[in-house]
C-alpha positions in Angstrom: 110.0 104.2 135.2 111.9 103.7 132.0 111.8 100.2 130.5 115.0 99.0 128.9 115.3 96.0 126.6 117.4 93.1 127.7 120.2 94.0 125.3 120.5 97.5 126.9 119.3 99.4 123.8 116.9 102.3 124.3 113.5 101.7 122.7 113.9 105.1 121.1 117.2 104.2 119.5 117.5 103.4 115.8 117.1 99.9 114.8 120.3 98.2 113.7 120.6 97.8 109.9 120.2 94.1 109.1 122.5 92.5 106.5 121.1 91.1 103.3 122.4 87.7 104.4 120.3 87.9 107.6 117.2 88.4 105.5 118.1 85.5 103.3 118.5 83.3 106.4 115.0 84.1 107.6 113.7 83.4 104.1 115.4 80.0 104.1 113.7 79.1 107.4 110.2 80.0 106.0 110.9 78.0 102.8 112.1 75.0 104.7 108.8 74.9 106.6 107.0 74.7 103.3 109.2 71.8 102.1 111.7 73.7 100.0 115.3 73.1 101.2 117.2 76.0 99.5 119.8 78.4 100.8 121.6 81.6 99.8 120.6 83.2 96.6 118.5 80.2 95.7 116.2 81.1 98.5 115.6 84.5 97.0 115.2 83.1 93.5 112.5 80.8 94.8 110.4 83.9 95.7 111.1 85.7 92.5 108.6 85.9 89.7 109.3 85.9 85.9 107.0 88.2 84.1 106.6 89.1 80.4 109.7 89.9 78.3 111.8 87.6 80.6 111.9 90.3 83.3 112.2 89.0 86.9 110.6 90.7 89.9 112.5 89.9 93.1 111.0 89.8 96.6 113.3 92.5 97.9 115.1 95.5 96.3 117.8 97.4 98.1 120.4 100.1 97.2 122.4 97.4 95.5 119.8 97.3 92.8 121.1 100.5 91.2 119.9 101.9 87.9 121.2 104.6 85.6 120.7 108.1 86.8 117.1 109.1 86.0 118.0 112.8 85.9 115.6 115.6 87.0 112.0 116.0 85.9 111.8 118.1 82.7 115.4 117.4 81.7 116.9 114.7 79.5 116.5 111.8 79.6 113.1 112.8 80.8 112.6 109.5 82.7 111.1 111.5 85.7 108.8 113.6 83.6 108.5 115.6 80.4 108.1 118.9 82.2 109.8 120.2 85.4 106.6 120.6 87.3 105.1 117.2 86.2 101.3 117.2 86.6 101.4 119.4 89.7 100.0 122.5 87.9 96.6 121.0 87.0 96.9 117.3 87.1 96.9 115.1 84.0 94.5 115.7 81.3 91.2 113.8 81.5 90.5 112.7 77.9 87.3 111.0 77.2 86.9 108.7 74.2 83.8 108.8 72.0 82.7 106.5 69.2 79.2 107.3 68.0 77.6 107.6 64.5 74.8 109.9 65.6 76.0 113.6 65.8 73.1 114.6 68.0 73.7 111.9 70.7 77.4 112.5 70.4 76.9 116.2 71.0 75.0 115.5 74.2 77.7 113.2 75.4 80.5 115.6 74.6 78.8 118.5 76.4 78.0 116.4 79.4 81.6 115.2 79.8 83.0 118.7 79.4 80.6 120.1 82.0 81.7 117.4 84.5 85.5 117.2 84.4 86.7 116.1 81.0 89.5 118.4 79.7 89.9 117.0 76.2 88.0 114.9 73.7 89.0 111.9 71.6 86.6 111.4 68.7 86.3 108.6 66.2 85.4 110.2 62.9 84.3 108.5 59.7 84.2 104.9 58.8 81.5 102.5 60.1 82.1 103.3 63.7 82.6 107.1 63.9 80.6 110.2 63.5 80.4 111.2 59.8 82.6 114.0 58.7 79.5 115.8 57.5 78.1 115.6 61.1 81.2 116.9 62.8 79.9 120.5 63.0 76.6 119.3 64.6 78.5 117.1 67.1 80.7 120.0 68.2 77.9 122.5 68.6 78.4 124.3 71.9 82.0 123.0 72.3 84.5 125.8 72.8 87.2 124.7 70.5 89.7 127.1 72.0 89.2 125.5 75.5 88.6 121.8 74.7 91.5 120.2 72.8 90.3 117.7 70.2 92.0 114.5 69.3 90.8 112.8 66.1 90.8 109.2 65.1 89.8 109.4 61.4 91.7 106.6 59.7 91.2 106.7 55.9 89.2 109.9 56.2 92.0 112.0 57.7 92.0 114.5 54.9 88.3 115.2 55.1 88.1 115.3 58.9 91.1 117.6 59.2 89.8 119.9 56.5 86.4 120.1 58.3 88.0 120.7 61.7 90.1 123.6 60.3 87.0 125.0 58.7 85.2 125.0 62.0 88.1 126.7 63.7 88.0 129.5 61.1 84.3 129.8 61.1 84.2 130.2 64.9 87.1 132.6 64.9 89.5 130.5 66.9 93.0 132.0 66.6 95.6 129.7 65.2 97.7 129.9 68.4 94.7 128.9 70.5 94.1 125.6 68.6 95.0 122.6 70.7 94.8 118.8 70.1 96.0 116.3 67.6 94.7 115.4 64.1 95.5 111.7 64.9 97.3 110.8 61.7 98.8 107.4 62.2 99.3 105.5 59.0 101.6 102.8 60.5 99.1 102.2 63.3 96.3 102.0 60.8 98.4 99.5 58.7 98.9 97.4 61.8 95.2 97.2 62.4 94.1 96.8 58.8 96.9 95.0 57.1 97.0 97.6 54.3 100.1 99.3 53.2 101.0 102.5 55.0 101.0 105.8 53.1 102.6 108.7 55.0 101.8 111.3 52.4 98.8 112.9 54.0 100.3 112.7 57.5 103.4 114.5 56.4 101.4 117.2 54.6 99.2 117.9 57.7 102.3 117.9 59.9 103.9 120.6 57.8 100.6 122.6 57.9 100.5 122.4 61.7 104.1 123.2 62.1 103.8 126.3 59.9 101.0 128.0 61.8 99.4 126.0 64.7 101.9 125.8 67.5 99.5 124.0 69.9 98.3 121.4 67.4 100.0 118.1 66.5 99.3 116.1 63.4 100.5 112.6 64.3 99.8 110.0 66.9 102.2 107.1 67.5 99.6 104.7 68.7 101.0 101.6 70.4 97.5 100.2 71.2 97.3 97.9 68.1 100.3 96.0 69.4 99.0 95.9 73.0 95.6 94.8 71.8 97.1 92.0 69.7 98.6 90.5 72.8 102.0 92.2 72.8 104.2 92.6 75.9 105.2 95.9 77.4 108.6 95.8 75.6 107.0 94.9 72.3 104.6 97.8 72.7 107.4 100.2 73.5 109.7 98.9 70.8 107.0 99.2 68.1 106.2 102.7 69.2 109.9 103.7 68.9 110.2 102.2 65.4 107.0 104.0 64.4 108.2 107.3 65.8 111.5 106.9 64.1 109.7 106.2 60.8 107.7 109.4 61.2 110.8 111.4 62.0 112.5 110.2 58.9 109.5 111.1 56.7 109.0 114.5 58.3 112.7 115.5 58.2 112.9 114.3 54.6 110.0 116.7 53.9 112.0 119.6 55.2 111.1 119.8 58.9 113.8 120.1 61.5 114.2 117.3 64.1 112.8 119.5 66.8 109.9 120.5 64.6 109.2 116.9 63.7 109.3 115.7 67.3 106.9 118.5 68.2 104.3 116.9 65.8 104.2 113.5 67.7 102.1 112.3 70.6 102.6 108.8 71.9 99.7 106.6 73.0 100.3 103.7 75.4 98.1 101.2 77.3 97.9 101.3 81.1 97.1 98.1 82.8 96.0 97.0 86.3 99.7 96.2 87.0 100.4 99.7 88.2 104.1 99.2 88.7 104.6 97.9 85.2 102.5 100.8 83.8 104.6 103.3 85.8 107.8 101.7 84.5 106.6 101.5 80.9 105.8 105.2 80.7 109.1 106.2 82.4 111.0 103.9 80.1 109.2 105.2 77.0 110.3 108.8 77.8 113.9 107.6 78.4 114.0 105.7 75.1 112.5 108.5 73.1 115.0 110.9 74.6 117.8 108.7 73.4 116.3 108.7 69.9 116.1 112.5 69.9 119.7 112.7 71.2 121.0 110.5 68.4 119.1 112.6 65.9 120.9 115.7 67.2 118.1 117.4 69.1 118.3 116.1 72.8 116.0 118.9 74.1 113.3 117.9 71.7 113.0 114.4 73.3 110.4 115.3 75.9 107.8 112.7 74.9 104.1 113.8 75.1 102.1 110.8 76.3 98.5 109.8 76.2 97.7 106.7 78.3 94.6 104.6 77.8 93.4 102.0 80.2 93.9 98.6 78.6 91.0 97.2 76.4 92.6 93.7 76.8 92.0 93.6 80.5 88.3 94.6 80.2 85.9 91.7 80.8 82.4 91.1 79.6 81.3 89.0 82.6 81.0 90.8 85.9 82.0 94.0 84.2 81.7 96.0 87.4 85.1 94.7 88.4 86.5 96.7 85.5 86.0 99.8 87.6 88.8 98.4 89.9 91.0 97.5 87.0 90.7 100.9 85.4 91.3 102.7 88.7 94.6 100.9 89.1 95.5 101.5 85.5 94.7 105.2 85.9 96.8 105.4 89.0 99.7 103.9 87.2 99.3 106.2 84.3 99.1 109.3 86.4 102.0 108.4 88.7 104.0 107.3 85.6 103.7 110.8 84.2 101.2 110.6 81.3 100.1 114.0 80.1 96.6 112.8 79.3 94.7 109.7 80.5 91.6 108.0 79.0 89.8 105.7 81.4 87.6 103.4 79.3 84.1 102.9 80.8 83.5 99.6 82.6 81.1 98.5 79.9 83.5 99.2 77.1 83.7 95.5 76.1 79.9 95.2 75.9 79.1 98.0 73.4 78.5 101.7 73.5 78.8 102.9 77.1 75.9 104.6 78.8 76.0 107.9 80.7 76.6 106.2 84.0 79.6 104.3 82.7 81.1 107.5 81.2 80.5 109.3 84.5 82.3 106.7 86.5 85.2 106.7 84.0 85.8 110.4 84.1 85.3 110.5 87.9 88.0 107.9 88.3 90.6 110.5 87.4 88.8 113.2 89.3 88.9 111.2 92.5 92.6 110.4 92.1 93.4 114.0 91.4 91.1 115.9 93.8 90.7 113.5 96.7 93.8 111.3 96.6 96.1 114.3 95.4 98.2 112.0 93.2 99.3 114.9 91.0 100.7 117.0 93.9 104.0 115.1 93.9 106.4 115.1 90.9 107.3 111.5 89.9 106.2 109.9 93.2 107.6 106.5 92.2 111.0 108.0 91.5 113.7 106.7 93.8 112.0 103.4 94.4 114.7 100.8 93.9 112.0 98.4 92.4 110.6 101.0 90.0 113.9 102.3 88.9 115.3 98.8 88.3 112.1 97.7 86.5 112.2 100.9 84.3 115.8 100.1 83.4 115.3 96.5 82.6 112.1 97.2 80.6 113.9 99.9 78.6 116.7 97.4 77.7 114.1 94.8 76.5 112.2 97.4 74.5 115.4 98.8 72.9 116.4 95.3 71.9 113.0 94.8 70.2 113.2 98.2 68.5 116.7 97.3 67.1 115.2 94.0 65.8 112.5 95.9 64.0 115.1 98.3 62.5 117.3 95.4 61.3 114.2 94.1 59.6 113.9 97.3 57.6 111.8 99.5 59.9 108.2 99.3 61.2 106.5 99.2 57.8 108.7 96.4 56.6 108.4 94.5 59.9 104.6 94.7 59.7 104.6 93.7 56.0 106.8 90.7 56.5 104.8 89.4 59.5 107.8 89.7 61.9 105.9 91.9 64.4 102.8 89.7 64.2 104.8 86.5 64.7 106.6 87.9 67.7 103.5 89.2 69.3 101.6 85.9 68.6 104.3 84.0 70.4 103.9 86.3 73.4 100.2 86.0 73.5 100.4 82.2 73.2 102.6 82.0 76.3 100.3 84.4 78.2 97.2 82.4 77.1 98.7 79.3 78.8 99.1 81.3 82.0 95.5 82.5 81.7 94.2 79.0 81.1 96.0 77.7 84.1 94.8 80.7 86.2 98.4 81.6 86.9 97.1 85.0 85.8 93.7 85.1 87.4 90.8 87.2 86.1 88.5 88.1 89.0 84.8 87.5 88.1 85.8 85.3 85.1 88.4 82.6 85.9 88.2 83.3 89.6 85.0 83.8 91.7 82.5 83.8 88.7 78.9 84.4 89.4 76.6 82.3 87.3 73.5 84.0 88.5 74.7 87.5 87.8 72.4 89.7 85.7 73.8 90.3 82.3 74.7 93.9 81.5 73.5 94.8 78.0 74.6 97.6 75.8 73.9 98.8 72.3 76.5 97.2 69.9 79.4 99.3 68.7 79.2 99.8 64.9 82.0 97.8 63.5 84.7 99.6 61.5 87.1 96.7 61.3 88.5 95.8 57.9 90.4 92.7 58.9 93.7 91.6 57.7 95.9 93.3 60.3 96.9 92.3 63.8 94.3 90.4 65.8 92.4 91.9 68.7 92.5 89.8 71.9 91.1 89.9 75.4 92.2 88.1 78.5 88.7 86.7 79.0 88.2 85.3 75.5 88.8 81.6 76.3 86.5 81.6 79.4 84.0 83.8 77.6 83.6 81.1 74.9 82.9 78.5 77.6 80.4 80.7 79.3 78.7 81.4 76.0 78.2 77.6 75.5 76.7 77.4 79.0 74.3 80.3 78.2 73.2 78.6 75.0 72.5 75.4 76.9 70.5 77.3 79.5 68.4 79.0 76.8 67.8 75.7 75.1 67.0 73.5 78.1 66.2 75.8 80.9 69.1 74.7 83.0 72.9 75.0 83.0 75.2 72.0 82.8 76.0 70.7 86.2 78.7 68.9 88.2 78.0 67.0 91.5 80.5 68.1 94.2 80.9 64.9 96.2 82.4 66.0 99.5 84.0 63.4 101.7 84.3 63.7 105.5 83.6 66.6 107.8 83.6 70.3 106.7 87.1 70.8 108.0 88.4 68.2 105.5 86.4 69.1 102.4 85.5 72.8 102.5 88.7 74.1 100.9 88.7 71.8 98.0 85.0 71.9 97.5 85.2 75.7 97.2 88.1 75.3 94.8 86.2 72.9 92.6 83.0 74.9 92.6 84.9 78.0 91.6 86.8 76.1 88.9 83.7 74.6 87.3 81.7 77.8 87.4 84.4 79.5 85.4 83.1 77.4 82.5 79.5 78.0 83.2 79.0 74.6 84.9 76.8 74.8 88.0 78.1 73.0 91.1 75.6 70.9 93.0 76.7 70.5 96.6 73.8 68.7 98.1 74.1 66.7 100.3 77.0 68.4 102.0 78.9 65.1 102.4 78.6 61.6 101.0 80.1 58.1 101.6 80.1 54.9 99.7 76.6 54.0 100.8 75.0 57.4 100.0 76.9 58.3 96.9 74.5 56.6 94.4 71.4 58.3 95.7 73.2 61.7 95.9 74.3 61.3 92.3 70.8 60.5 91.1 69.4 63.5 92.9 72.0 65.9 91.4 70.7 65.7 87.9 74.1 65.1 86.3 76.5 62.3 85.6 79.7 64.3 86.1 81.2 64.2 89.6 84.1 65.8 91.5 85.4 64.3 94.7 86.6 66.8 97.3 88.3 66.1 100.6 91.7 65.9 102.3 94.6 63.7 101.1 94.1 61.5 104.1 90.5 60.8 103.5 91.2 60.3 99.8 93.5 57.4 100.8 90.8 55.9 102.9 87.6 56.5 100.9 88.1 58.0 97.4 88.5 54.6 95.6 85.4 53.0 97.1 83.2 56.1 96.6 84.4 56.7 93.0 83.6 53.1 92.1 80.2 53.4 93.7 79.5 56.5 91.7 80.6 54.8 88.5 78.3 51.9 89.2 75.5 54.4 89.8 76.0 55.9 86.3 78.7 58.5 86.7 80.3 59.1 83.2 83.2 61.1 84.5 84.7 61.3 87.9 87.1 64.1 88.8 89.1 64.5 92.0 90.2 67.9 93.4 93.9 67.4 94.2 97.1 66.3 92.8 97.1 63.2 90.5 97.2 59.9 92.4 96.1 56.3 91.9 92.5 56.0 92.9 90.2 53.4 91.3 87.3 55.0 89.4 88.8 58.5 89.2 89.2 59.6 85.6 90.9 63.0 85.9 92.3 65.5 88.5 91.8 69.2 88.9 94.3 71.1 90.9 96.0 74.5 91.1 98.0 75.1 88.0 96.0 72.6 85.8 94.8 73.7 82.4 91.4 74.9 83.4 90.2 75.8 79.9 91.1 72.3 78.6 89.3 70.6 81.5 86.2 72.7 81.2 86.1 72.3 77.4 86.3 68.6 77.7 83.5 68.5 80.3 81.2 70.5 78.1 82.0 68.3 75.2 81.2 65.2 77.1 77.9 66.7 78.2 77.0 67.5 74.6 77.0 71.3 75.2 77.6 72.9 71.9 
């Protein structure tokens, strides 16, 4: 017996295509139930989200959200990939970062990584935080330099490090055409970090040397991480990288290289964040923008940008660092799907110091799992064709190009850094983002949301500091909350107990559980231990409960209905019993005895700072 729907359509028939207006009508109905009386396009706008750079992500994308033709993978404008086959041949390169001053320990780490899936090495050389140039030979013992590409980060010691590396290649008989990697010269990136004036002389000299006889070796890295680590947006990161790349092209062509030869000497380094769609769009937009630069310079086929993606240091947390594994997995996914040629997954303990062997293993295995078990590299540009991704790529490219033009009008990247223009623009972006972080509009799991005060601290050997100061700042998303937690830790060490807040719950569990959980979560983000015993109080029991809690700071938690009936009386009873500060979990109202309100969207950092100040927690 065949069942037919009431309208006569077969169950196997295609569903009718709904009109956009029908979807909007359904959205209007849902919003009206939540108290928002909007209609038409306003209903859709109510569900839209404004992200960095003024970009707006909408709840629904359709074929009406067209974007410029992305072309084919491996062909200009290279939006869909720098090579026709994408990463399908062997996946993206797994590039492990190493910063160690001990050549022996570094050698052990390098060999361990290469034996277990790493395909290229990124070494910090010289300075206070890297292996000495004199120890480079020892660090690279047993490393097959013709099989493992090396990427250097030598800073001021570029000349010495590059000279030593070429000596090792010659000593070990590595043919010039077998040398792979990058010398890592990046004078403008170094200037951004240190504040010193950029000198491109050495970088140009090494680029000419590589172009003359080492076809697989590049000399320069356009590192956008200094701008990302200073708090810059995706568009500011891209715009700064374009301006830096253009500055290097000018210097190299002035020195006699052709545009195609100059482009071949550049590798671009970008941050990959846990926002996988933004990461995908950023890498696709970067390729499109650089292709435009190469086209304007008269060498459109040289515009296939070589990309190295690094999981964002800004997103790494010091508290509950295990969650960093999830963040870096999402970032690695976005980088791989976005078309990066090489991906560095920072170990989960990166923010704590020198990573241990377990952390390095998890980092490199992140790429291995995504490549070998999830098969992410088997499809070329898997995000291509998504209306959302294509639109986001286009809008991000426009915003980045506008910032690039602003830098060029200021005289180029060196001038914009020297005048403070780049720093000022990035600082404004970070200030706005910091407000979102403080209000938990951008939550940080394990830090601003769901913190664990009893967690066992993860300790690592400190990273030798090579910072000179004077350049762009280095920020982290968790820095404001980390400062609060550090105050709590110091109080615990000095007194044997953490600062406390008494959670005064009113009425049955059905009335107070949601807000009691909210308040406990909020106060723990500042290292303040919630005391929720007894489970509920009333006007007659509040004084005794406060005395037993060991604190004079209280937060009332219940429903709006019970607040209207009991909050005023209980708050006054608590004040009479010695409470110095009474908070209420909910929107501000007029309740006698209540001093302040905590609610979703309030400035959590300001609230917690004031609580610790009142408690005398230094």
